Z-matrix of the N, CA and C atoms (Angstrom, degrees):
N
C 1 1.467
C 2 1.530 1 111.00
N 3 1.369 2 116.42 1 -57.46
C 4 1.472 3 120.60 2 179.22
C 5 1.524 4 108.75 3 -124.80
N 6 1.325 5 115.89 4 123.12
C 7 1.467 6 121.57 5 178.32
C 8 1.525 7 108.84 6 -125.14
N 9 1.308 8 116.48 7 123.27
C 10 1.461 9 121.71 8 172.75
C 11 1.520 10 107.77 9 -110.69
N 12 1.318 11 115.55 10 128.76
C 13 1.460 12 120.30 11 -176.61
C 14 1.520 13 110.19 12 -122.05
N 15 1.348 14 115.19 13 107.84
C 16 1.471 15 122.30 14 176.54
C 17 1.531 16 111.98 15 48.11
N 18 1.317 17 114.59 16 55.55
C 19 1.463 18 121.25 17 -176.37
C 20 1.529 19 110.66 18 -78.61
N 21 1.320 20 115.41 19 128.53
C 22 1.461 21 122.07 20 176.18
C 23 1.524 22 109.30 21 -127.86
N 24 1.317 23 115.99 22 139.85
C 25 1.456 24 120.66 23 173.07
C 26 1.518 25 108.77 24 -139.42
N 27 1.336 26 114.72 25 121.62
C 28 1.456 27 120.64 26 -178.92
C 29 1.522 28 110.10 27 -119.49
N 30 1.324 29 115.09 28 143.15
C 31 1.461 30 121.77 29 175.15
C 32 1.522 31 108.45 30 -119.50
N 33 1.314 32 116.27 31 138.92
C 34 1.462 33 121.01 32 175.20
C 35 1.525 34 108.92 33 -98.63
N 36 1.317 35 116.10 34 123.74
C 37 1.461 36 121.48 35 178.50
C 38 1.528 37 108.86 36 -123.20
N 39 1.311 38 116.15 37 173.50
C 40 1.466 39 120.12 38 178.97
C 41 1.519 40 111.75 39 -61.67
N 42 1.328 41 114.94 40 -31.42
C 43 1.465 42 118.84 41 -178.36
C 44 1.526 43 112.63 42 -88.23
N 45 1.332 44 116.14 43 1.66
C 46 1.466 45 119.17 44 178.36
C 47 1.515 46 112.67 45 127.83
N 48 1.316 47 114.79 46 -167.78
C 49 1.464 48 121.36 47 -176.68
C 50 1.526 49 110.64 48 -89.94
N 51 1.325 50 115.39 49 133.73
C 52 1.470 51 120.70 50 176.93
C 53 1.518 52 108.40 51 -113.16
N 54 1.316 53 116.15 52 128.25
C 55 1.461 54 120.94 53 178.41
C 56 1.526 55 108.14 54 -98.33
N 57 1.338 56 116.52 55 101.40
C 58 1.467 57 120.84 56 -177.43
C 59 1.524 58 111.57 57 -76.56
N 60 1.329 59 116.73 58 -37.32
C 61 1.466 60 122.67 59 175.10
C 62 1.518 61 108.53 60 -127.24
N 63 1.307 62 115.77 61 135.68
C 64 1.463 63 120.85 62 -173.47
C 65 1.528 64 110.38 63 -129.57
N 66 1.334 65 115.88 64 95.41
C 67 1.472 66 122.01 65 177.65
C 68 1.531 67 112.57 66 54.20
N 69 1.310 68 116.95 67 49.68
C 70 1.467 69 121.35 68 -179.33
C 71 1.524 70 110.08 69 -84.09
N 72 1.322 71 116.25 70 122.09
C 73 1.466 72 122.34 71 172.76
C 74 1.525 73 107.90 72 -119.61
N 75 1.320 74 115.94 73 135.08
C 76 1.464 75 120.61 74 -174.57
C 77 1.520 76 109.63 75 -156.19
N 78 1.334 77 115.87 76 142.28
C 79 1.467 78 121.10 77 174.79
C 80 1.525 79 108.07 78 -126.24
N 81 1.317 80 116.04 79 123.68
C 82 1.467 81 121.98 80 176.27
C 83 1.518 82 107.81 81 -115.97
N 84 1.331 83 115.99 82 122.79
C 85 1.466 84 120.48 83 -178.55
C 86 1.523 85 111.15 84 -77.70
N 87 1.319 86 114.85 85 157.18
C 88 1.460 87 120.40 86 175.11
C 89 1.529 88 109.45 87 -60.08
N 90 1.326 89 116.73 88 132.65
C 91 1.460 90 120.70 89 178.47
C 92 1.515 91 115.06 90 85.57
N 93 1.325 92 118.22 91 2.82
C 94 1.468 93 120.79 92 177.80
C 95 1.527 94 111.21 93 -82.85
N 96 1.323 95 115.83 94 150.08
C 97 1.455 96 122.11 95 167.93
C 98 1.521 97 106.75 96 -114.50
N 99 1.315 98 116.05 97 113.80
C 100 1.463 99 122.24 98 -174.95
C 101 1.523 100 109.36 99 -117.49
N 102 1.324 101 116.01 100 131.44
C 103 1.463 102 122.02 101 176.23
C 104 1.524 103 108.67 102 -101.99
N 105 1.331 104 116.04 103 135.79
C 106 1.468 105 121.59 104 176.30
C 107 1.522 106 108.17 105 -113.02
N 108 1.330 107 115.66 106 125.83
C 109 1.465 108 121.18 107 179.53
C 110 1.527 109 109.83 108 -126.99
N 111 1.310 110 114.38 109 161.63
C 112 1.456 111 120.10 110 177.38
C 113 1.511 112 109.43 111 162.23
N 114 1.337 113 117.03 112 163.35
C 115 1.464 114 120.01 113 179.92
C 116 1.524 115 111.82 114 -66.52
N 117 1.312 116 116.22 115 164.59
C 118 1.461 117 121.63 116 176.94
C 119 1.526 118 109.55 117 -57.87
N 120 1.332 119 115.87 118 134.59
C 121 1.460 120 120.25 119 179.70
C 122 1.511 121 114.59 120 83.22
N 123 1.333 122 117.08 121 9.67
C 124 1.473 123 119.77 122 -177.05
C 125 1.523 124 112.91 123 -83.45
N 126 1.348 125 118.14 124 -9.04
C 127 1.462 126 120.79 125 177.89
C 128 1.513 127 114.77 126 108.32
N 129 1.332 128 117.44 127 9.65
C 130 1.468 129 120.75 128 -174.78
C 131 1.530 130 112.37 129 -63.12
N 132 1.326 131 116.19 130 -50.79
C 133 1.469 132 119.58 131 -179.17
C 134 1.523 133 111.03 132 -66.81
N 135 1.322 134 117.23 133 -39.12
C 136 1.469 135 121.25 134 176.18
C 137 1.520 136 110.35 135 -58.43
N 138 1.326 137 116.69 136 -42.20
C 139 1.464 138 121.30 137 178.32
C 140 1.525 139 110.57 138 -61.16
N 141 1.320 140 116.80 139 -47.26
C 142 1.465 141 121.47 140 -177.93
C 143 1.531 142 111.42 141 -63.05
N 144 1.325 143 116.61 142 -44.55
C 145 1.465 144 120.59 143 -179.81
C 146 1.524 145 111.59 144 -66.32
N 147 1.322 146 116.84 145 -34.52
C 148 1.471 147 120.64 146 177.44
C 149 1.519 148 110.79 147 -67.11
N 150 1.331 149 116.93 148 -42.52
C 151 1.466 150 121.03 149 177.86
C 152 1.530 151 110.06 150 -62.48
N 153 1.326 152 116.39 151 -38.21
C 154 1.461 153 121.11 152 -176.22
C 155 1.515 154 115.21 153 -81.50
N 156 1.322 155 117.34 154 3.19
C 157 1.461 156 119.61 155 177.91
C 158 1.510 157 113.93 156 76.81
N 159 1.328 158 117.14 157 18.76
C 160 1.465 159 120.63 158 -177.76
C 161 1.521 160 113.14 159 -104.92
N 162 1.328 161 117.00 160 -8.84
C 163 1.462 162 120.71 161 -178.53
C 164 1.526 163 108.68 162 -145.24
N 165 1.323 164 115.95 163 109.03
C 166 1.466 165 120.88 164 -176.45
C 167 1.530 166 110.23 165 -69.61
N 168 1.328 167 117.19 166 127.98
C 169 1.463 168 119.23 167 177.67
C 170 1.528 169 111.46 168 -70.90
N 171 1.314 170 115.91 169 157.39
C 172 1.465 171 120.50 170 175.92
C 173 1.520 172 110.25 171 -69.11
N 174 1.323 173 115.34 172 -40.28
C 175 1.476 174 121.78 173 177.03
C 176 1.519 175 108.50 174 -146.41
N 177 1.331 176 115.55 175 160.66
C 178 1.456 177 120.82 176 175.20
C 179 1.518 178 112.73 177 101.78
N 180 1.320 179 114.76 178 173.11
C 181 1.463 180 121.90 179 -176.30
C 182 1.522 181 111.42 180 -117.84
N 183 1.329 182 114.88 181 145.07
C 184 1.467 183 122.09 182 171.30
C 185 1.524 184 106.98 183 -123.33
N 186 1.330 185 116.13 184 109.73
C 187 1.462 186 121.98 185 179.11
C 188 1.524 187 107.75 186 -107.06
N 189 1.315 188 116.55 187 119.86
C 190 1.466 189 121.70 188 179.04
C 191 1.520 190 108.29 189 -124.13
N 192 1.335 191 116.31 190 118.86
C 193 1.465 192 121.53 191 -179.74
C 194 1.533 193 110.55 192 51.89
N 195 1.333 194 114.94 193 47.22
C 196 1.478 195 123.56 194 177.90
C 197 1.525 196 114.21 195 67.45
N 198 1.317 197 117.86 196 17.05
C 199 1.464 198 121.90 197 176.77
C 200 1.526 199 110.11 198 -115.49
N 201 1.333 200 116.16 199 124.58
C 202 1.461 201 121.26 200 172.61
C 203 1.529 202 106.07 201 -77.94
N 204 1.323 203 116.77 202 94.55
C 205 1.467 204 119.40 203 -163.91
C 206 1.526 205 113.88 204 -67.90
N 207 1.325 206 117.61 205 -24.67
C 208 1.467 207 118.11 206 179.69
C 209 1.525 208 112.81 207 -90.20
N 210 1.334 209 116.43 208 2.93
C 211 1.469 210 119.41 209 169.26
C 212 1.532 211 109.85 210 -93.55
N 213 1.332 212 117.08 211 -8.54
C 214 1.461 213 121.84 212 176.49
C 215 1.530 214 109.93 213 -78.57
N 216 1.328 215 116.28 214 155.98
C 217 1.464 216 119.76 215 172.96
C 218 1.529 217 108.55 216 -68.86
N 219 1.314 218 116.99 217 164.71
C 220 1.469 219 120.55 218 179.15
C 221 1.524 220 111.40 219 -56.47
N 222 1.334 221 116.07 220 -41.84
C 223 1.466 222 120.22 221 -179.40
C 224 1.526 223 110.72 222 -67.20
N 225 1.336 224 116.52 223 -44.04
C 226 1.472 225 120.51 224 179.51
C 227 1.521 226 110.69 225 -63.31
N 228 1.337 227 115.95 226 -40.72
C 229 1.465 228 119.78 227 -179.22
C 230 1.528 229 110.87 228 -67.16
N 231 1.332 230 116.85 229 -40.36
C 232 1.472 231 120.43 230 178.03
C 233 1.526 232 110.58 231 -62.48
N 234 1.319 233 116.44 232 -40.63
C 235 1.466 234 119.93 233 179.28
C 236 1.529 235 110.60 234 -67.67
N 237 1.325 236 116.39 235 -43.28
C 238 1.467 237 120.55 236 178.66
C 239 1.524 238 110.14 237 -59.80
N 240 1.320 239 115.73 238 -43.99
C 241 1.466 240 120.81 239 -179.91
C 242 1.529 241 110.78 240 -62.33
N 243 1.329 242 116.47 241 -45.16
C 244 1.472 243 120.63 242 -178.41
C 245 1.521 244 112.05 243 -63.19
N 246 1.327 245 116.49 244 -34.50
C 247 1.466 246 120.74 245 -175.67
C 248 1.525 247 113.54 246 -86.70
N 249 1.337 248 117.40 247 -21.17
C 250 1.464 249 119.53 248 -170.06
C 251 1.522 250 116.15 249 -123.39
N 252 1.333 251 117.61 250 -18.81
C 253 1.466 252 120.27 251 -171.52
C 254 1.526 253 110.56 252 -128.96
N 255 1.330 254 115.95 253 130.97
C 256 1.457 255 121.42 254 172.98
C 257 1.518 256 109.42 255 -110.09
N 258 1.326 257 116.82 256 139.36
C 259 1.464 258 122.17 257 -179.15
C 260 1.524 259 110.52 258 -113.18
N 261 1.337 260 115.16 259 140.67
C 262 1.467 261 121.44 260 172.45
C 263 1.526 262 106.72 261 -130.87
N 264 1.346 263 116.11 262 123.33
C 265 1.459 264 120.76 263 -176.45
C 266 1.527 265 111.05 264 -113.51
N 267 1.330 266 115.20 265 157.93
C 268 1.462 267 120.38 266 179.20
C 269 1.530 268 111.83 267 -62.30
N 270 1.327 269 117.04 268 -38.04
C 271 1.466 270 121.47 269 -174.56
C 272 1.531 271 112.75 270 -94.03
N 273 1.319 272 116.87 271 12.90
C 274 1.477 273 124.98 272 172.41
C 275 1.533 274 114.39 273 72.72
N 276 1.346 275 118.32 274 -47.57
C 277 1.474 276 122.86 275 179.42
C 278 1.531 277 112.43 276 55.07
N 279 1.314 278 116.41 277 45.86
C 280 1.465 279 121.02 278 174.77
C 281 1.528 280 109.48 279 -89.64
N 282 1.332 281 116.54 280 148.86
C 283 1.470 282 121.04 281 177.47
C 284 1.530 283 107.60 282 -74.78
N 285 1.337 284 118.44 283 116.43
C 286 1.472 285 120.57 284 -168.87
C 287 1.523 286 115.34 285 -65.20
N 288 1.336 287 117.93 286 -29.00
C 289 1.467 288 119.78 287 -175.84
C 290 1.528 289 113.07 288 -92.86
N 291 1.333 290 117.61 289 2.75
C 292 1.462 291 121.51 290 177.01
C 293 1.526 292 110.19 291 -105.77
N 294 1.323 293 116.42 292 150.03
C 295 1.469 294 120.50 293 173.29
C 296 1.522 295 108.81 294 -69.06
N 297 1.322 296 116.83 295 167.27
C 298 1.464 297 117.74 296 -179.90
C 299 1.528 298 110.39 297 -67.28
N 300 1.324 299 116.97 298 -32.90
C 301 1.468 300 120.47 299 174.87
C 302 1.524 301 109.65 300 -59.46
N 303 1.331 302 117.13 301 -46.24
C 304 1.467 303 121.61 302 -179.14
C 305 1.521 304 111.39 303 -68.22
N 306 1.336 305 117.48 304 -36.16
C 307 1.461 306 121.06 305 177.56
C 308 1.523 307 111.16 306 -59.31
N 309 1.324 308 115.96 307 -45.02
C 310 1.469 309 119.81 308 -178.70
C 311 1.526 310 110.44 309 -74.30
N 312 1.325 311 116.80 310 -40.63
C 313 1.468 312 120.88 311 178.92
C 314 1.524 313 110.99 312 -60.53
N 315 1.320 314 116.90 313 -36.42
C 316 1.464 315 122.24 314 179.88
C 317 1.524 316 111.75 315 -58.57
N 318 1.335 317 116.43 316 -33.08
C 319 1.469 318 120.78 317 -178.85
C 320 1.516 319 113.20 318 -88.19
N 321 1.325 320 117.17 319 -11.67
C 322 1.466 321 119.68 320 -177.45
C 323 1.523 322 109.47 321 -81.18
N 324 1.329 323 115.83 322 139.75
C 325 1.463 324 117.66 323 -176.66
C 326 1.506 325 113.98 324 -140.86
N 327 1.327 326 117.83 325 14.57
C 328 1.462 327 120.94 326 -175.25
C 329 1.527 328 109.35 327 -115.51
N 330 1.327 329 117.00 328 123.26
C 331 1.464 330 121.56 329 175.67
C 332 1.521 331 113.44 330 92.05
N 333 1.325 332 115.41 331 -179.72
C 334 1.461 333 121.93 332 179.12
C 335 1.526 334 109.85 333 -69.54
N 336 1.323 335 115.80 334 165.36
C 337 1.467 336 119.75 335 179.91
C 338 1.523 337 111.02 336 -59.50
N 339 1.338 338 116.32 337 -42.04
C 340 1.468 339 120.59 338 -179.55
C 341 1.526 340 111.03 339 -62.78
N 342 1.330 341 115.95 340 -43.10
C 343 1.466 342 120.31 341 179.47
C 344 1.525 343 110.45 342 -65.11
N 345 1.337 344 116.34 343 -41.43
C 346 1.463 345 120.35 344 -179.91
C 347 1.527 346 110.85 345 -64.53
N 348 1.319 347 116.43 346 -39.96
C 349 1.470 348 119.93 347 178.72
C 350 1.526 349 111.23 348 -62.20
N 351 1.324 350 116.03 349 -41.51
C 352 1.469 351 120.45 350 178.68
C 353 1.525 352 111.08 351 -64.89
N 354 1.341 353 116.37 352 -40.67
C 355 1.465 354 120.56 353 179.64
C 356 1.525 355 110.99 354 -65.24
N 357 1.328 356 116.31 355 -39.89
C 358 1.467 357 120.13 356 178.34
C 359 1.527 358 110.37 357 -63.56
N 360 1.321 359 116.98 358 -46.12
C 361 1.471 360 121.08 359 178.71
C 362 1.530 361 111.11 360 -59.52
N 363 1.322 362 115.24 361 -43.94
C 364 1.468 363 121.06 362 -179.03
C 365 1.527 364 110.98 363 -62.85
N 366 1.331 365 116.17 364 -43.79
C 367 1.460 366 120.68 365 -178.38
C 368 1.526 367 111.22 366 -68.71
N 369 1.314 368 117.27 367 -42.93
C 370 1.466 369 119.99 368 179.25
C 371 1.530 370 111.54 369 -65.61
N 372 1.318 371 116.59 370 -33.39
C 373 1.464 372 120.33 371 175.25
C 374 1.526 373 109.86 372 -64.90
N 375 1.328 374 116.16 373 -43.11
C 376 1.468 375 121.25 374 179.19
C 377 1.524 376 111.46 375 -60.61
N 378 1.331 377 116.32 376 -32.07
C 379 1.460 378 121.06 377 -179.46
C 380 1.534 379 111.96 378 -94.15
N 381 1.343 380 115.11 379 18.52
C 382 1.472 381 121.87 380 176.82
C 383 1.530 382 113.21 381 58.74
N 384 1.338 383 115.26 382 42.05
C 385 1.458 384 120.20 383 179.76
C 386 1.529 385 112.47 384 -122.24
N 387 1.325 386 116.95 385 14.06
C 388 1.469 387 119.90 386 -175.18
C 389 1.530 388 112.64 387 -64.01
N 390 1.333 389 117.79 388 -23.50
C 391 1.471 390 119.90 389 178.36
C 392 1.529 391 112.22 390 -90.62
N 393 1.333 392 115.80 391 6.67
C 394 1.469 393 120.56 392 -178.48
C 395 1.534 394 112.13 393 -122.58
N 396 1.324 395 117.07 394 10.79
C 397 1.466 396 121.37 395 -171.75
C 398 1.519 397 113.86 396 -50.13
N 399 1.318 398 117.14 397 -41.74
C 400 1.463 399 119.87 398 -172.33
C 401 1.525 400 112.82 399 -109.45
N 402 1.327 401 115.16 400 20.75
C 403 1.461 402 120.82 401 173.66
C 404 1.533 403 109.40 402 -87.04
N 405 1.322 404 116.12 403 146.41
C 406 1.466 405 122.16 404 174.21
C 407 1.535 406 108.58 405 -80.67
N 408 1.341 407 117.37 406 157.96
C 409 1.469 408 119.85 407 178.64
C 410 1.529 409 113.91 408 -53.08
N 411 1.334 410 117.23 409 -35.19
C 412 1.474 411 120.59 410 -178.83
C 413 1.528 412 112.55 411 -64.75
N 414 1.324 413 116.66 412 -16.76
C 415 1.467 414 121.37 413 -178.68
C 416 1.531 415 112.16 414 -96.33
N 417 1.318 416 116.62 415 3.46
C 418 1.464 417 121.26 416 -176.08
C 419 1.518 418 111.63 417 -106.46
N 420 1.324 419 115.51 418 154.76
C 421 1.464 420 120.90 419 170.73
C 422 1.528 421 108.62 420 -75.70
N 423 1.328 422 116.88 421 167.89
C 424 1.467 423 120.89 422 178.63
C 425 1.528 424 110.95 423 -59.80
N 426 1.331 425 116.34 424 -40.38
C 427 1.467 426 120.03 425 179.42
C 428 1.516 427 112.01 426 -64.01
N 429 1.335 428 116.27 427 -39.82
C 430 1.471 429 120.52 428 178.76
C 431 1.524 430 110.98 429 -67.85
N 432 1.320 431 116.75 430 -37.72
C 433 1.471 432 120.18 431 176.98
C 434 1.526 433 110.54 432 -62.54
N 435 1.335 434 116.30 433 -42.47
C 436 1.461 435 118.26 434 -178.28
C 437 1.519 436 111.45 435 -71.95
N 438 1.325 437 117.72 436 -32.53
C 439 1.468 438 119.48 437 174.18
C 440 1.530 439 110.64 438 -65.42
N 441 1.330 440 116.37 439 -36.04
C 442 1.467 441 120.02 440 174.89
C 443 1.525 442 110.08 441 -63.47
N 444 1.330 443 116.58 442 -41.57
C 445 1.467 444 120.94 443 178.06
C 446 1.530 445 111.20 444 -63.79
N 447 1.332 446 116.82 445 -37.29
C 448 1.467 447 120.87 446 175.90
C 449 1.524 448 109.59 447 -63.86
N 450 1.334 449 116.90 448 -43.54
C 451 1.470 450 120.83 449 178.31
C 452 1.521 451 110.68 450 -59.86
N 453 1.313 452 116.18 451 -43.24
C 454 1.470 453 120.74 452 178.88
C 455 1.533 454 110.75 453 -62.03
N 456 1.327 455 116.41 454 -38.38
C 457 1.466 456 120.34 455 179.27
C 458 1.524 457 111.99 456 -68.99
N 459 1.338 458 117.00 457 -31.45
C 460 1.469 459 121.41 458 -174.27
C 461 1.528 460 114.34 459 -91.11
N 462 1.335 461 118.13 460 -16.31
C 463 1.459 462 120.95 461 -165.44
C 464 1.532 463 113.90 462 -60.54
N 465 1.326 464 118.15 463 -31.22
C 466 1.469 465 119.73 464 179.89
C 467 1.526 466 112.92 465 -95.40
N 468 1.338 467 115.85 466 14.99
C 469 1.468 468 121.77 467 179.10
C 470 1.536 469 111.12 468 51.76
N 471 1.338 470 116.48 469 59.53
C 472 1.464 471 120.16 470 -176.83
C 473 1.520 472 112.24 471 -70.69
N 474 1.315 473 115.45 472 164.87
C 475 1.463 474 121.00 473 174.21
C 476 1.527 475 110.81 474 -86.50
N 477 1.333 476 115.43 475 -23.90
C 478 1.468 477 121.39 476 -172.04
C 479 1.523 478 109.80 477 -132.91
N 480 1.330 479 116.33 478 139.70
C 481 1.462 480 120.88 479 167.56
C 482 1.527 481 108.42 480 -119.96
N 483 1.331 482 115.14 481 130.84
C 484 1.460 483 122.70 482 175.10
C 485 1.524 484 107.05 483 -111.95
N 486 1.318 485 116.78 484 120.38
C 487 1.468 486 121.23 485 -175.09
C 488 1.524 487 110.19 486 -122.82
N 489 1.328 488 115.90 487 123.72
C 490 1.464 489 121.76 488 -178.43
C 491 1.529 490 109.34 489 -108.38
N 492 1.320 491 116.10 490 105.07
C 493 1.471 492 122.99 491 -177.90
C 494 1.534 493 111.47 492 47.26
N 495 1.335 494 117.56 493 55.84
C 496 1.469 495 120.11 494 -174.12
C 497 1.521 496 114.61 495 -66.01
N 498 1.336 497 117.14 496 -17.16
C 499 1.473 498 119.64 497 -179.97
C 500 1.527 499 111.78 498 -112.64
N 501 1.324 500 116.72 499 10.39
C 502 1.468 501 121.04 500 -173.78
C 503 1.516 502 114.72 501 -59.95
N 504 1.340 503 117.58 502 -29.49
C 505 1.471 504 121.06 503 -178.46
C 506 1.525 505 113.07 504 -108.68
N 507 1.329 506 116.51 505 16.81
C 508 1.465 507 119.81 506 -172.50
C 509 1.527 508 112.48 507 -114.24
N 510 1.330 509 115.24 508 154.84
C 511 1.460 510 120.56 509 174.01
C 512 1.532 511 108.86 510 -77.89
N 513 1.346 512 118.04 511 168.52
C 514 1.469 513 120.50 512 -175.69
C 515 1.525 514 114.49 513 -55.52
N 516 1.335 515 117.34 514 -40.56
C 517 1.470 516 120.02 515 -177.92
C 518 1.530 517 111.48 516 -64.71
N 519 1.335 518 116.47 517 -46.67
C 520 1.462 519 120.09 518 179.04
C 521 1.522 520 111.63 519 -69.31
N 522 1.326 521 116.67 520 -34.54
C 523 1.466 522 120.83 521 177.42
C 524 1.523 523 110.54 522 -59.98
N 525 1.326 524 115.35 523 -45.27
C 526 1.464 525 120.49 524 179.68
C 527 1.531 526 111.04 525 -61.87
N 528 1.310 527 115.99 526 -38.67
C 529 1.465 528 121.03 527 179.97
C 530 1.536 529 110.92 528 -65.13
N 531 1.334 530 116.46 529 -44.88
C 532 1.469 531 120.89 530 -178.77
C 533 1.523 532 110.71 531 -65.45
N 534 1.325 533 117.17 532 -43.51
C 535 1.468 534 120.30 533 177.51
C 536 1.526 535 109.80 534 -62.57
N 537 1.328 536 116.63 535 -35.92
C 538 1.468 537 120.68 536 176.79
C 539 1.517 538 112.50 537 -60.43
N 540 1.335 539 117.29 538 -40.57
C 541 1.468 540 120.64 539 178.36
C 542 1.530 541 111.25 540 -66.58
N 543 1.333 542 116.37 541 -38.79
C 544 1.469 543 119.69 542 177.61
C 545 1.527 544 110.68 543 -65.41
N 546 1.337 545 116.28 544 -39.32
C 547 1.466 546 119.97 545 178.78
C 548 1.525 547 111.16 546 -68.30
N 549 1.324 548 117.30 547 -35.02
C 550 1.469 549 121.54 548 175.33
C 551 1.531 550 110.32 549 -58.67
N 552 1.328 551 115.46 550 -46.29
C 553 1.467 552 121.53 551 177.85
C 554 1.528 553 110.17 552 -61.53
N 555 1.327 554 115.69 553 -42.76
C 556 1.470 555 122.06 554 178.50
C 557 1.526 556 110.97 555 -62.11
N 558 1.319 557 117.51 556 -45.47
C 559 1.464 558 121.88 557 -179.46
C 560 1.524 559 111.99 558 -64.00
N 561 1.324 560 116.41 559 -26.93
C 562 1.470 561 120.95 560 178.23
C 563 1.527 562 111.93 561 -81.81
N 564 1.341 563 116.66 562 3.22
C 565 1.465 564 120.43 563 176.78
C 566 1.507 565 115.10 564 104.73
N 567 1.343 566 117.10 565 1.57
C 568 1.461 567 120.31 566 -179.44
C 569 1.520 568 112.18 567 -76.50
N 570 1.316 569 115.02 568 155.52
C 571 1.462 570 122.54 569 177.06
C 572 1.525 571 108.36 570 -98.50
N 573 1.337 572 116.42 571 131.40
C 574 1.467 573 121.06 572 -175.74
C 575 1.525 574 109.48 573 -130.12
N 576 1.333 575 115.53 574 132.12
C 577 1.466 576 121.09 575 169.34
C 578 1.519 577 106.87 576 -121.63
N 579 1.322 578 116.01 577 122.33
C 580 1.465 579 121.91 578 -176.27
C 581 1.522 580 110.00 579 -120.52
N 582 1.318 581 115.98 580 124.09
C 583 1.460 582 121.37 581 168.15
C 584 1.521 583 106.47 582 -91.82
N 585 1.319 584 117.08 583 118.47
C 586 1.469 585 119.53 584 -178.36
C 587 1.521 586 111.50 585 -159.64
N 588 1.332 587 114.91 586 146.81
C 589 1.463 588 120.85 587 170.32
C 590 1.523 589 110.21 588 -91.72
N 591 1.329 590 116.26 589 -16.10
C 592 1.461 591 120.96 590 -177.88
C 593 1.517 592 112.29 591 -70.60
N 594 1.320 593 115.62 592 155.09
C 595 1.469 594 121.24 593 -176.85
C 596 1.530 595 113.24 594 -102.19
N 597 1.347 596 117.08 595 -6.44
C 598 1.466 597 119.96 596 -176.13
C 599 1.521 598 112.67 597 -57.12
N 600 1.320 599 116.59 598 -37.03
C 601 1.463 600 121.11 599 -174.62
C 602 1.529 601 112.47 600 -76.64
N 603 1.333 602 117.50 601 -14.33
C 604 1.469 603 120.83 602 -173.31
C 605 1.525 604 113.09 603 -58.86
N 606 1.327 605 116.85 604 -31.86
C 607 1.471 606 119.82 605 -178.11
C 608 1.528 607 112.04 606 -67.89
N 609 1.333 608 116.95 607 -17.89
C 610 1.462 609 120.89 608 -177.56
C 611 1.527 610 113.33 609 -106.49
N 612 1.307 611 116.86 610 -14.71
C 613 1.460 612 119.86 611 -169.34
C 614 1.529 613 113.03 612 -73.09
N 615 1.317 614 115.17 613 147.72
C 616 1.463 615 121.02 614 173.43
C 617 1.524 616 110.82 615 -87.42
N 618 1.333 617 115.71 616 -30.27
C 619 1.462 618 121.01 617 -177.33
C 620 1.517 619 110.68 618 -153.93
N 621 1.325 620 115.83 619 148.39
C 622 1.464 621 121.18 620 170.74
C 623 1.523 622 107.69 621 -118.66
N 624 1.331 623 115.64 622 127.25
C 625 1.464 624 122.09 623 -179.45
C 626 1.523 625 108.09 624 -111.67
N 627 1.326 626 116.28 625 137.19
C 628 1.459 627 120.74 626 179.54
C 629 1.523 628 110.22 627 -110.91
N 630 1.324 629 115.69 628 129.07
C 631 1.463 630 122.23 629 176.91
C 632 1.525 631 109.07 630 -108.67
N 633 1.306 632 116.02 631 134.73
C 634 1.466 633 120.89 632 174.21
C 635 1.522 634 108.19 633 -145.26
N 636 1.308 635 115.92 634 127.85
C 637 1.470 636 121.15 635 -178.48
C 638 1.526 637 112.35 636 53.07
N 639 1.330 638 115.77 637 38.44
C 640 1.461 639 120.21 638 176.43
C 641 1.512 640 115.20 639 77.22
N 642 1.327 641 117.10 640 9.79
C 643 1.468 642 120.77 641 -178.51
C 644 1.524 643 110.78 642 -125.67
N 645 1.337 644 114.87 643 147.36
C 646 1.472 645 120.47 644 175.17
C 647 1.519 646 108.45 645 -86.25
C-alpha cells in the first residue's frame, strides 16, 4: 500500500542545513494501523506530509497504492490525494467563515451536488454533529471541531487516513471518541498512520514506529 524508499528531506536555514528525514525506508500494508512516535523535531510531521503528497522529499521515492506520487504532475497528485487520502490535523484547519456542513462539502468531490450534500449530512449525523450543521468553527468545542475534521477526512471514502496528533488539543473523553472513529475506519479495512504521543491508540495498533533525528 505505502512504500517509502530511502526518503530524505533537507531544509536550508540561516544556521545551516537541517536533515528532517534521513534515508527513511518503510512499508505499510493495506489495512494496517501504524503509530509514529518520537521527540519533537524528529521528523514525524515531515514524514506524514511526504507520504500524503504535500511535501516533496529531497531524495527518495514515495509509492502509494502503486503510484509514485512525486512523479505525478501537481494536478494529478492533488487529484490522487483527494480521492485516496484523508488528513486529520491537531489544529483542525477548518475554514473559519464556512459552516461545518460547508467545510465538509468543500472537500467532497464524488457525485452530483445533491448527492454530495446528502452524503455530508449523513456523515455528520453519524459523527453526532447533525445539530451543528450550520454552525461556524468558532461556535464549536474542540471535540466538535475535530469530529468535523474527521468527517472531512472520510467524506471521499479514502483508502488511507493520515492523522497528525489528532487528540493533541482534546480532553480524555473526546480523545477516546476520535481514536474510536479512526479504529472504525481501520476495522473497515482502511490504512491509518497516526503521529501521536497519546497511548489511547496503542490497543488498536498493528505497529509502533519510532523516529529520532530523521531516522527509524
